[in-house]
Residue, then its C-alpha position, 0 to 999 in steps of 0.5 A: g499499499q506505499p507509494l512507489g517512488p521513480r526506480r531508474l536502475s541506471l542511477k542504482p550502484m552497480p553490484s560488485v561482482p566477486n571475481a569480476d576482474t579474473i572472469l573478464n581477464q579470462a574472456l579477453a584471453r579466450v577471444k585473443k585466441q578465438a579472434r586473433g587480431y580482431l579489434a572488435p571483440e577485445l573492444c566489447i569486453q572492454a565495454v563490459r568492464a567499463a559498464t561493471e566498473l564505471p557509473f552508468a553514464e560514464g559506462l555509456r561515454r566509454e562505449r561510444e568511444l570504443f565504438s568510435v574507434l572501431l567505426t573509424s578503423g581500418q578493419a571496419r573499412a576492410l570488413q565492409y569492403a569484404f562484405f560488398a566483394e562477396r556481392t559483387v562476384d555474384k555479378w560474374t562476367t567472361a571475357r567474352g562477354a557472357s554474364f549473369k544477365s544472359a544466362s539462367p542455371h539448371p536445376i540440379h535434382r541429383a548430383a555425383v561425385l568420383g573419388l572418395g579421398t579428402m576432397g570427395q569426401g567434404i564435396v558429398t557432405s556439403l551436397v548432402r547437408a544441402n538436400i542435393p541427393v548423391v551418388a558417390l562413385e570410387q574405383d575399387q572396394e578398399h577405397l569405397n569402404k575407407g570413403r563411406k566411413a569417412v563421409m558418414a563420420l562427417l555427416e554424423r558430426e554435422a547431424s550432431k550440430m544440427k539437433q539443436g535446429t529444426r533441420t536434420l540431415d537424412f544421409h542413411n537413405p540410399a535414395r539420398l546418398q549412394f556409394t557405388l563402384d558402378f559408373n552406369a549409376l550416373q546415368d541419370v545425374d544432372l551433375v557430376i563433380e570429379a575429385v580424383f588425383e591431379n592426372m590429366a591422362l586420368k581425368k581425360e579418360i574419366f571425362s571420356k567415359l563420363s560423356g558416354i554414360c551420363k544423359p545429354g545436358a548433364f554438367l561435368c565438373t572438375n575439382t582440379s586445382a590447376l590442370s586446364i579445363d580446355e584439355i580436360a573438355s577436349a575428352t568429351r562430346c559436350p566441352t560446353q558442359v564442362i566446367g572447373t569447381h575448385f573446392f578448398a580443403p576442407a571442402h565442407v568448411m571452406r566457403l570459397l569455390e573457384i568456378i573456372y570457365g573453359h574456352q567452350t564453357s556455355p554461359t548456362t553451365i557458368a550460371t549452373a555452377m554459380q547456383l550450385a555455390k549459392t546452394l552449398k552456402k559457398v561463395g562462388v568466384v567465376v574466373g578463367n582458364c590458365p595453370g593454377f587459375v587464381g587461388n593456387r596461381m597467386m598461392y604458388p609465388y608466395v609458398q615458393q618465397a616462403v620455401f626460399l626463406l626456409e632454405e636462408g635461415s628461417t623456420p616454418e614456425a617463424i614465418d607462420q607466425v609472422i604471416e598469422d600475426f599480420g592477420f592470416k588465418i593460416g601461415p604457408f607452412r600449416m595451410s600446406d600440411l593441412a591441404g596435403l604436400d603430396v598435391g603440389w608434388r604430383s603437380r610439380k611431377g606432372q610438369g617434369l620439375t621433379g622426379s625421374s623425368v628431370p634431365p641428368g645434370t639439372p641443377a638441384r636448385q634451378r629449373g628453367g633458369h629460375r631459382y627452385s627449391p627441392l625441399p618440398d620434394i624431399l619431404c614428400e620422397k620421405g612419405r611426409f605429406g602433412q597432416k594426413t601422415g602425421q608428418g609434414w612441415y610440422r609433426y602431429e600426435k597421429a596421422g590425421g592430427r590437427t595440432p602442429k608441433s616443431d619438428p627436430w627432425l626437420h630442423n636437422l634436414l634444413a641444417e644438412y640441406r644448407d651445409t650440402h648446398h653451402i648456404k650461409t644461414r642468416f637471421i631473417d627479420q619479420q619485416e622481410i618475411l612479410e614483404r617477400c611472401l606478400f608482394p609476390l602474391i599481390n604482383e601475381g595479382f596484377e598480372i591475373l587482372a592484366e591478363g583478363i583472367a578475373s575481371a575485377p579486383e573483388h574476384l582476386d580478394 
């Protein structure tokens, strides 16, 4: 029965929270680890700290100051640029004038994936998650069983993430996901994604076979990371329906999908591949055909310089640290271990840069008059393919392990290698590492733009 006076909460004193400082410090440490280099999450914690320690009006003032710092930061501008760049790449055009305005995608009711290695497993998972029925094909029973087991494990993990939501994954139904050794199971699919080894002869043989088995109008996609789309398409009866769909490892996680059109690829095929990217919740980027396309072509001089720095005295740990501190999610050596060193090795062998086809008397550290480092080849010859074998530029707790540890074996190899080739070890500072890795990456980007392989800077970024 008493009258109530005004109760403005902002005028009440902030109740003291025991261990507030410890809680906030722990949160800050966690955020710094999870969102390394990002300003906003750290400033959020500073704002919460101000709210717990200062009177209401002062806390608000502090929050506004922090917001102003973020609003005018380079990171805000960069994130805004990235936001619009992702939308710009939707509006694709080709060098010959085809564009998103002149082509409509065909619906994909059923798809197939050839090859159930690491890449194929991720692609199958992406398709099932997008509710597209899939036929998964392998060459023999052993590879099929291994691939099926890995795909099912990935899908179980995806399904457990979805339990909190409304959607469920229907992947135990053979009508939704079929594993087979029979090429004839591909007769009624709308689209095939080939994900076998990077070997041109093998890919041409497969595409020739697909051309005879798949229904007219089926789109034939290759997950090649560097081989010519035109040469692969030349093995088919329908080169207009052949396109590159280059996923990045791990394919069910990475959002980028590089879509490469060949000389004869039709606008409808490009539009369909772009629509598939959207359906898979990926960012599709349309680029032209050249060795390595855009992603790997830019990556090559970047990783090459990183390896040259190793030769001269640096370590994988030091180089990765500099690149990651600069803002990259992952440094070149951790990235190579994740993707698998054998992929590049197979490509170099195919180009005659390493292996038995290199002419006798070729200098160990030169190819075609250019500097060359055989270090990645030496690792592959010793079966060190990265995470998949538990050893690469780093060592891992087991084959398939994720946590990189410094490897004394590799450091000994580098010391012996420098002795053998009379390379004087020197101290290499952070600035040199940063410039020698990033400038070749940027320069290659300008070359790609100049050649018309990409139609805008946003496509490269």
